[in-house]
N, C-alpha and C positions, 0 to 999 in steps of 0.2 A: 773371487767370491762376490755372490750376488747382493745386492744391498735389499733388506728386508723391510718391508713396509706393513705394518697392521692396520686394516680398515675396518672399522666399526659401522656398520649402516644396516638398518633394518628394512629399507626397501631394496628388493632383491634387483630391480632394474638399475637403480643407482649404483649398488655394489658392484654390479658386472660390468657397468660402465667405467667406474672407477678402477677396477683390477685391470681390464683391458687397455685403458691408457697407461696405467703404472708398469704393466708388463711390456708393452711397446718401449717403453722408456728404460727397460732392462732391470725393473725391480720385481723382486720375488714378493708375490702378495699372497697374504693370510687374510682371509675374511671371517668376520663376526657379526652375527645378526643383532648384537646388543652389547651393552657395556660389560655385563657379566661375562659372557662369552669372551669378550675381548681381553679381560683381565685373565681368565682361565688361559686362554690362548699365550698371553704373555708370560703366565706362570711356567707353563710347559716349555717355553722356549729359554727360559732362564735355567730350567731344569737341565737341559742340555748343553748349556753354555752359549747358546745362540741369541742374542737380543735383536730386538727391532731396532732399525736406524731411525724410524720415524712412526707417527700414529696419525692416522688421517680418520675423523670421527665426525658424525652426525650429532646434533645436540638432543633432538628429541628422538628419543628410543625408548622401549619398553625395558622393564626390570632396573636398568642403571643408566640414567640420561649421560650425555656427553660430559657435561660440567662434573659429574661424580666420577666418570671415567679418567678424565684428565687428571683431577686431584689424585686418585689412586695411584695412576700410572707415574705421574710426577713424583709420588711419594717414594716410589722405587726407583726412579730415574730422574733427577730434576732437571737434567739437560736433554731430555726426550724432546725432539722437534714435535710440534703438534700442527695439524692443518685442520681447521673446522670446516666442514661443507653442511650447509643446511638449507632447507628450502624454505 
């Protein structure tokens, strides 16, 4: 079974780079353009019984920042590993 990673990054080039690196390491990657979309993707995954193994997030994003995303994601899954990447 593939390890699933949710990546929230609003810069397309950075998101593509992160996805490529993670996929080369045998992760299944789902991209979100901001925190709101990431929460939607997480809810969709939970609805199918498939959770993410980790969250990779930028801090500065439109609609919902990385800090807000982390708080909301950890409210659902307190043990969710989070990696913050920011410029």
